[in-house]
N, C-alpha and C positions, 0 to 999 in steps of 0.2 A: 291266784290271780283270777278275777272274774272273767267269764267269757264275753266277748263282744256281742252286742245285740245284733240279731240278723237284719235289723232295719238300719244299721249304721251306715252302710254303703253298698254299692253294687257287688263288691267282692264277697261280703258276708252273705248277701242275699242269694248269690248264685252258687254258694258253697253247697247248698242242698240239692241233691240230684233230681228230685221231683220238680223243683223250681226250674232247673235247666230244661227238663222235659217240657214244661209249660212254655218257656221262652221259645223253644224249638217249634212247638206247635203254633205259636203266634207269629212266627216269621212269615213274611210274604205280604204284609201290609194291610190285610183285611181284618175286620173286627170279628171276634168270636164270643158267643155266649158261654157262660159257665157250663151249661148242659152239654154243649158241643165238645168242650174240653174234657168233661167227665167221660163221655162216650169214647172219644178218640184215645184218651190216655188210660182209661180203665182205672181211674183213681176215684175214690169216694168223693162226692160233692163237697162235704164239709172240708176235706183236706185240700181240694182244689181252691175253694174259696179262701181258706187260710193262707195258702201259698200266694194266691193272687193279691191278697191284702199286703203281704210282705213286699212283693214286687212293686205294688202301687206306692207304698210308703217311700221306697227309694227312687221312684220315678221310672222304673224299667217298663212298667205298663201303665196305661191310662184307662179310665173307665168312663163310659157314657151310658145313660139310661135310655132305653128304647121301650117305652111302655113299662111293663113290669120287669123286663129283662135288663141285665147289666151286660154291656158289650165291652170287651177288653181288646186293647190294641197294644202291640209292642212299640216301645219308644227305644229303638235300637241305639240311638245316639247316646243314651245313658250308659251303654256298655263300653263306650270309648275309653274310659280309664282302664278297664280290664284289657282291652285291645292294646293300648299303649304300653302297659306293663309287660304283657306277654311278648310284644314286639321286641323288647330289649333282649330277648333270648333267641331271636330269629337267627342270629349268626351262629349260635351253637347248633341249632337244628340243621342249618345249611351245611355247616362243617361235617356233622354226623352223616348227612345224606351223601355228601361228596365222598366220604370214606367208604360208605356202603357201596356206592357206585364203582369206585376204584377197585374194591375187593371183588365185586361181581365181574368186572371186566377182566381182572387177572385170572379168575377162575375160568371164565369163558375162553380166554386165550390159552390157558393150560389145557382145557378139554380139547380145543381144536388142535393143539400141538400133539396131544396124545392120539387123537384120531388120525392125524397125518402119519405118525409113526406106525400105528397099527395097519393102516392102508398100505404104507410103504413096505412093511414087513410081509404083508399078504402078497403083494405083487412080486416081491423078490423071491418068495418061496415056491 
């Protein structure tokens, strides 16, 4: 079965870790030149440009020219399908976190009970 094109949708585009790094670097609302991203991420310029091209084709970033420079901005609303999909699993994580919290509380209660027994034994000896 042929692999889906990385430009098919946001899911495929963000599957690549370096593209997620670029998205992370662009958050905050301001525009960034390719050179800024190269310095910040320590990724070669051709690779940054290639990844920005993929992100641009799916709409996750937009580009404007400022003289000879290309300025990129994150279009975070284009990540909403990813957010909506992940959100369907939120109850799973909430349940897991509740279980971890309960286990930690039981351990803490057990430790306090152990301390109480030790202190009681020390005072009666």
